[in-house]
N, C-alpha and C positions, 0 to 999 in steps of 0.2 A: 801277659799282665795277670793272668789267672794264678800263675806260679807265685807271684809276689804275695797273694792272699791266702796261702795255704794253711797258715796258723796251726802247724804241728801236724798237718794231715799228710805225712811223708810219702805213704803208698800212692796217693793221688799225684803227688809231685813226680814220681817215677813215671807213672802213666803219661802225664802231661808232657814230660821231658821227651819220652819216646814219640809221642805225636809230633812234637817240634822237629825232632831229628828227621822223622819221615818226610815231613813237609819240606824241610831244607833239602833233603836228597833229590825231591822232585824239582824243586826251584833251581837247584844248581844246574840242571839240565837245560834250562830255558836260557833264552838270551834276553837280558833286560833291554826295554825299548831305549834307554839312553845310550847303550852299547850298540844296539842295531842301527842307531842314527849316525854313528861315526862312519865318515866317507873313507879315510885311509885304512886300508886293510891291515897293515902292521899296527897301526894304533888300536884298531877294533880287536885284533888278537890279543894285544897286551891287556886291554881293558877287560875282555873276557876271562883272561887268565887270572887277573886280579880278583874279578868277581868270584870266581870258583874258589880261589885261596880264601877269600874272606868267608865265603859260605861254609868252607872246611872248618875254619875257625869257630864260626857260630855253632856248627854241629859239635865241635868239641866242647864248647861252653855248655851246651845242653847235656852233654855226657857228663860234665862235672856236677851239674845240677842233679842228674839222676844218681850219680855215686853219692853225693852229699845227702840225699833223700834215703837212700839205702842204708847209709851209715846213721841216719837220723841225727845229723849234725847240723844244728840251725846255724852256727856261725859259718860253716862251710858253705852252706846254701846261700846265706846273705852275700857272702863274698863271691859266689859264682853268679848270683843274680845281678850283682853290681857290675860285675865285669861283662856280663851279657848285654846289660842296658846301654853301656859304652859302645860295644861292638854293633849293636843293632842301629844306634844312632848315626854312628860313622858310616855304615853300609847304606842306610837309606839316604843319607846326604849325597852320597857318590853315585848310587845307582837306582834312585826313584826319581822320575820325572815329575816335576811341578806342574800341576794343573793350573 
């Protein structure tokens, strides 16, 4: 969310994108509760692979944000942020347990 309020502060955007990719790398190594609850081992393995693939895509999305910030390209930044928003929503719907 903080990335969407940068207002031309591209250097800060590079730092925030780096923080996000670091957090994604850590999250990628855990097993989401939704996946943990799957009883069938083959299904669980497939869901975990899908989770990791989506996390890799998210990481690439933040790399695109960082590059747009390095290039000081506001249009590319908006495009990258819009793409990330869709990825995050999709991933949260699949892999976040509703309370």
